[in-house]
C-alpha positions in Angstrom: -9.7 16.4 69.1 -6.6 14.5 68.7 -4.3 15.1 65.8 -2.7 12.4 63.9 0.7 12.8 62.4 1.4 11.0 59.2 5.0 10.3 58.5 6.0 10.2 54.9 9.1 8.3 53.7 12.1 10.5 53.0 12.7 11.6 49.3 14.4 9.1 47.1 13.2 6.2 49.2 10.9 3.5 48.2 7.9 2.3 50.3 10.0 0.2 52.7 12.3 3.1 53.6 15.3 2.0 51.5 16.8 4.2 48.9 16.4 3.1 45.3 19.6 2.1 43.5 21.1 4.9 41.4 20.6 3.2 38.0 16.8 3.1 38.4 16.4 6.5 40.0 15.3 8.4 36.9 12.0 10.2 36.8 9.1 8.3 35.2 8.1 11.0 32.8 11.5 11.1 30.9 11.8 8.5 28.1 15.1 7.6 26.8 15.3 7.5 23.0 17.7 4.9 21.9 17.3 5.9 18.2 16.6 9.6 18.0 16.7 9.7 14.2 14.0 7.0 13.8 11.3 9.6 14.8 12.7 12.2 12.4 12.8 9.7 9.5 9.2 8.5 10.1 8.0 12.1 10.5 9.7 13.3 7.3 8.3 10.2 5.4 4.8 10.9 6.6 5.0 14.6 5.6 6.4 13.7 2.2 3.6 11.1 1.6 0.9 13.7 2.7 2.4 16.3 0.3 2.5 13.8 -2.5 -1.1 12.8 -2.0 -2.1 16.5 -1.9 -0.2 17.3 -5.0 -1.6 14.3 -6.9 -5.1 15.3 -5.9 -4.8 18.9 -7.0 -2.9 18.4 -10.2 -5.0 15.5 -11.5 -6.7 16.2 -14.8 -10.3 15.3 -14.1 -11.7 17.0 -17.2 -13.8 14.9 -19.6 -11.7 14.7 -22.8 -14.3 12.9 -24.7 -16.1 14.8 -27.4 -18.9 16.9 -25.9 -22.3 16.0 -27.4 -24.3 18.8 -29.0 -27.6 19.7 -27.4 -29.5 17.8 -30.1 -27.7 14.5 -29.3 -28.5 12.7 -26.0 -26.1 9.8 -26.4 -24.2 7.7 -28.9 -23.2 4.0 -28.9 -20.4 3.0 -29.0 -19.2 5.9 -26.9 -16.6 8.1 -28.4 -13.2 6.5 -28.2 -14.4 3.2 -26.8 -13.4 -0.3 -27.8 -16.2 -2.7 -28.8 -16.7 -6.0 -30.6 -17.0 -6.2 -34.4 -20.8 -7.1 -34.1 -21.7 -4.2 -31.8 -24.6 -2.0 -32.8 -24.1 1.7 -33.7 -26.9 3.9 -32.4 -27.7 7.4 -31.5 -30.4 9.0 -29.3 -31.5 12.4 -30.7 -33.7 15.0 -29.1 -37.3 13.7 -29.4 -38.3 16.3 -32.1 -35.4 15.2 -34.5 -34.9 12.5 -37.0 -31.8 11.5 -39.0 -29.7 8.9 -40.7 -26.5 7.1 -39.6 -23.3 7.1 -41.6 -20.5 4.6 -40.7 -17.1 4.9 -42.4 -18.5 7.2 -45.0 -21.4 4.8 -46.0 -24.9 6.0 -45.2 -26.9 3.1 -43.7 -29.9 2.3 -45.9 -33.3 3.0 -44.5 -34.3 -0.7 -44.5 -31.3 -1.5 -42.3 -32.0 1.2 -39.7 -34.1 0.6 -36.6 -36.0 3.7 -35.6 -38.1 4.8 -32.7 -39.4 8.1 -34.2 -41.2 9.4 -31.1 -38.0 9.1 -29.1 -35.5 10.1 -31.8 -33.6 6.9 -31.6 -31.7 5.3 -34.6 -29.6 2.2 -34.6 -27.8 -0.2 -36.9 -26.5 -3.7 -36.2 -24.0 -5.3 -38.6 -25.1 -8.7 -39.8 -25.5 -11.0 -42.7 -27.1 -9.3 -45.7 -26.4 -5.8 -44.3 -24.2 -3.2 -45.8 -21.7 -4.2 -43.1 -21.7 -7.8 -42.1 -19.2 -6.9 -39.4 -17.1 -3.9 -38.6 -13.5 -4.8 -39.3 -11.0 -4.4 -36.4 -9.7 -0.9 -36.2 -10.9 2.7 -35.9 -14.3 3.6 -37.3 -15.9 7.0 -37.9 -19.7 7.3 -37.3 -21.9 10.3 -38.0 -25.5 11.1 -37.5 -27.0 13.6 -40.0 -30.1 15.0 -38.3 -32.9 17.5 -38.9 -36.3 18.4 -37.4 -39.0 15.7 -37.9 -41.5 18.4 -39.0 -39.3 19.4 -41.9 -37.8 17.6 -44.9 -34.1 16.7 -45.0 -33.6 19.2 -47.9 -34.5 22.1 -45.7 -31.2 21.7 -43.8 -29.3 19.2 -41.7 -26.7 19.2 -38.9 -24.1 16.5 -38.4 -22.3 15.1 -35.4 -19.3 12.8 -35.8 -17.5 10.5 -33.4 -15.1 7.6 -33.5 -14.7 4.2 -31.9 -12.5 1.1 -32.2 -13.4 -2.5 -32.8 -11.3 -5.5 -32.0 
């Protein structure tokens, strides 16, 4: 068996046996940073942005500040605090076993102007010609529903829920 001898170029020499010039003889793994503060500024900025996002997410008030509906009231329209047109209907969806009347700005809506779906406990009123309100003037309005069990007369006792909305 014959042994082969492989000769390697001497250290600091390129492939053709010549030595590399001194200006390019730096190791490949070392990077020269021309602007060492650039990295620090970007890093501090990213950390500050991340902290700001974290703080905003944890300090945000996500509670629902609208008036909480009582158990007997499923929904009201317009929603509490909302802005609607002057011709928007006012309605309430009560629990199915309840009935009631609507009061808008202290005026009880007459029975002949209310739309009712008794089996579903829904009441609504739409302003219009010949109604107690032809339109709701721009501004804040207070609406209430006075409700009681369908199986009992109103005189036996009522409950009231009040909310407000704006027209414009």
